N, C-alpha and C positions, 0 to 999 in steps of 0.2 A: 505494499500499501504506500504511494507516494501521499504525502503531504508535504502542503509550500510552506515555505518559510513567512514566520509572520511580518509584514511590513513591520519600518520604522515607528516607534513609539511618537504618538502626537505630543508636542512642547505642553509641559505643567504649567503654573503660574510659580513655582518652586526656581523652573527652570530661568525662567523671567526673570526672579528677585536674583536669582546670584547670579546672573550674565550682570545686570544693571546695581549690581551691590547693594540691594535693597530688601528692603522685609518682604513678605507674601502679603502681612498688611497693606504696606504702602504701595505696591505693585495693583493691590484690588483698589485701593483707594484715588489712584493716579488715574488707572485705566476706567475707571466708573464716575469721575468728579465730584466724589467724595471727600470730606474731611480736606484740612491742611496741607496739601505737597504743594514744596518751593517748586517754581514753572521749572527751570534747570532739571531738576530729581523726576518730575510729570514727564518731561521730555525724554530723559534719557530712558527714561522704562518705556514710553512708546518706542522708541529706539530699538529697543531690546525687545519689544514685542514683534515689532514687527520682523525685524531678521530672525528669530527664531518661527515666524510663523506661526504665533499665538493666537488663536481666538479663544475667550471667553465664553465657558459654558451659559448661554441665557436662561437656559431651563432653570440652572442654578441660580444664579442671580436672582432671578424673578420669583422663587421659591423664597429666597432670603428676606427679599423686598417686602413682599405679601402683595405682589403685584404682578397682575397680567400683563401686561405691557401692550394689552388690545382694545379697540373702542370698536362700538357696534355703530354700524349703520340702520336705521330702523324707521321704518313706518307703520302705516294701517291703510295706505293707499294702496287698492288692490293692481295686480300687475295690467290689469283690463285697461287700466289707463294711463300706468307710471313705467309699461314695459311694455307689454304687447306680446307676441308669438316671438319675435325676434330676441326677446329680452334687452334691447335697445333703446331703450329709450329712456326719459328723465332721468328716474329710478339711477341708470346703470350709469348714464352719466356725471352722476352725482357720486356713484359709488367709485368709478375712476380717479377722479380730480380727489377725493376725501382717502384714496388708498395713497396717493402718491407723496399728500402730502404727510398722511402720517407715517409713512416710512422715512421721511426725514427727520422724525422725533422718535425715530427708533420701536416706531408704534407698530402694532400689525391693527387691519382694517376686518371687522367679520362683517359681510353680508348676510342680515336677517332676512327671510322672506318677509312678507306679507303680513305685519301682526291683524287679526283679526279680533280675538279671542288667545284663551287657552294659557299655555305657558313658555310661549317661545324665546323669549328671552329668562329664561329660568335656567334654561337650561347650557346658558356661554360663559367664559370667561374671562370675563372683561371687567376694568376699569371704570367703562363713563359709555355713552352712546350720544349718537347725533338723531332725535327726531324728523323726521322728513317731513316740512307743510301739516305738525299733527292738527284734529280736529277738536271740539269742545271733548271731555272726558277720553282723550284719546287712549287707547287699548296699549296702545307700545309707551308711551309716558305713564299710562300706571302700574305697568310693570315694573317700570325701572324708578319708582316711587316707594312702589313696595320693597324691591330688592337693597333702598336705602342708595342706588349708586347714582351719580351726580349723569346730569344730562343736558344739551344745548337744543335749540330747536333750527332747523335751517326754516324760514319761515316766519311769519311771524303769529306765537303762540294765541288763541282764539276763546281758551279756557279763563273764565275770570276770576285774579287773583293769583292765577300762576305768573310768577315771580322768575321765569327762565331766560338767561342771554339767548338772546339769538339772532341770526341773519336777515336783516331786513331784505326781498326779494321787491318789496316795492311793486304788491297786485297791484294796487290802487293806479298808480301811473304809467301800469304796463297797460289797463284798461283804458284806459286815457291815451294813449297813446294808438292803441289800436282804434278805436270808435274816431279818434281825428281823423286817422288816415282814409275810413271810411266815407266821410262827412266829403274828406277834402276830396275824392273820386267821385262823386256824386251822390252818395247813399243818401236817400231823403227816409227810408223806413227801416232803420234798421233791428235784426233781433238779434239778442242773446240768448245762445246756451249754455250752462253751468251745469258744474257736479251740485246735487241735491243736500251733500254735505256741507260739514261749517267750518271747510280750512279758509283760511284766509285770504286765498288763490280768487275762492266761489264769493266770500263774504263783500270784499273789497270790489269786484268786478261789478256786483249788484250795486255797488254806493253809486260808483264813477259811472255807471249807463244810466241810473235816472238820475244823477243832475245831470249829465248829457243830455236827456231824454227832455230835463225842464229848460237847458240853457236853448235846445234848437227845435222844440216844441215836436220831436218826436213823440208816435204812440209807442208806450211801454210793454213791447212783447218779449213775454221771458219763459223761456222751458228749462225745469232744475231736470235732472238727469242723474239718474241712479251710478256711479262709478263703476262698480264691478259688473255692469252689461254695456262696459267699451263701445266700440265702433258699431255696434249695429242697437244700442242705445241711443247712439247719437242719431244714425239715420231714421229710427224710429220717431224721434223729439222733432227732425227737421222736416218728414215727411206731413204727421200731425200738424204740426205751426204752417207750414204753407200751405196744407189746405185749408185752416181755419183763418190764416193770413196773406190771400196768395197775390196782395199787394208788397211785402217783403221783398225789398233789393239788396239786401244785404245781411249775415250771418256772420258773429262774432261767437266762436266757440272756441271758450278757452282752451279745453281739452282737446289734445290734438287727437284723440280715438274718435271724439267728438266730433273734429271738422272735420275730417273723411269721411265718416258715415255719414254725413252735412253733404258733402259734394257728390255722393251718389243719388241720396235721396232727392237733390235739385234737378239731376240728369233723370231720375228715372220718372220723375216729374214734367218732361218736356222739357225742361228750361235749361240752359250753359251758364255753365260758371265760367270767366265773369260778367258777361254780357248783360244777364237777365238777373242774378243775383249772384254777390260779388261773396268772398268766404276768408275770414282772415281765423290766427289761432293764437295760443301763446308762444309755447314753446316750440322753439329753431330745431327741430331733434330731426331722426329718419322720416318719420311717417311725412313731416312738413314738407320734406325737402325728394320725398319721392313720390308723393300722393302724384295724382293728372289731373287740372292742372297743378302745377309745385305754390302751396301755400304761403300766404305771408303772413310773416312769424316776427317773433321778438328773440333777440337777444339777447337772454338773460344773466350774463355772463358768471353761468352755473359753476364754471373750471376757479372761478376767483370766489364764488360763496360756497363753494364746501371748503376750499382753503382754511377761509373766514371761519367756517364751523370747528372745524379741526383746531383752528388756534384758540380760538374762545372754551372749547372745552379743555384741551390740555392746562389752561390756565386756572379752571377751576378743579383738574386734579393736581397743579401747584398750588392750589389756594391763594392765587394771587388775585387779590380781592381791588388794585390798582387797576385793572384791566377792563375797559369798557363793556356793558353787560349788552352792547347791542353795536351790531356794524353792519354796514349798510353797504349793498352793493354798489355796482358803479349804473352809472344811466344806463336803461335798456334804452336799446334800438331798434329800429321796427327794420324788417326784412326786406322789403317790398316784391311779390312776387308776381305770377301770371292770375293767381287767382283774387286779384283784386287790381288789374291793370285795366279798363277799361279803355277801349281803342282811343276814346272821344275825352275821356275824363269826365265823362259827367252821363 
């Protein structure tokens, strides 16, 4: 029987200490930013570790510190609107940017499937979480509170008295920009399709629409749609809206899945987009760009917003009370596409 010779023994913290001429405790402090270590000693230890190819045992570090070094991204938003069949929607774009930002701080990101009920967040070892667009009495937020874990929100929390740091996605401004764009393109009877829940994006859009209707003398035509219905729910809502209000000449469907469904409903009614009915949506994702015609949407700067949410959460984990509790995302920008580009502009 032939056995292979064992490979070289990986370097240990004792080897680094011996080469640097310091104690193992000093090596641990120098490599982990702990204690008071002279900068020259710290650099000598790092050079010794690099020369030997030493890598700290991350699992042992986490056990000693009582930290998971992981944060979760969670939401009660169903995949029917947050990701769709391709899983490449709003939620996944946020996840990619948050994971990159977290890793820069040596944290892993745990992506939690939509939290509707049950105990999804009780089974993951995390230090805290980012909750995406929480609803009133949000299930994900409730589970985190029950575990006693800190969290921040991506999108303004709507639960009364919920004092949680958050990134403001400027939902009201986003809706105003879309409605103003429709008016500039000649819309006189725009309708609004929003989720039936209480997320800030729906609440803020309703408020913005009511103000615009009062300002411009529009009849208020609003359809509230259950998020879990996804594209088909948007289709059904728009079909019913057009049947009841055939004079509608534009649809602002905040959720991109609803907007794609609305486009189908408009076509099936014998109308065309954008000549008869224009369509705009909030999130400039894959659905908006691949719809036919492509949908006018908004650049929400989700990469920056996700990164800001990570920074807010890590500040909470450090106990940093000096960090502001609200981060405001950059100004949103309308990206005009064929779904709202009438040839005459009227």
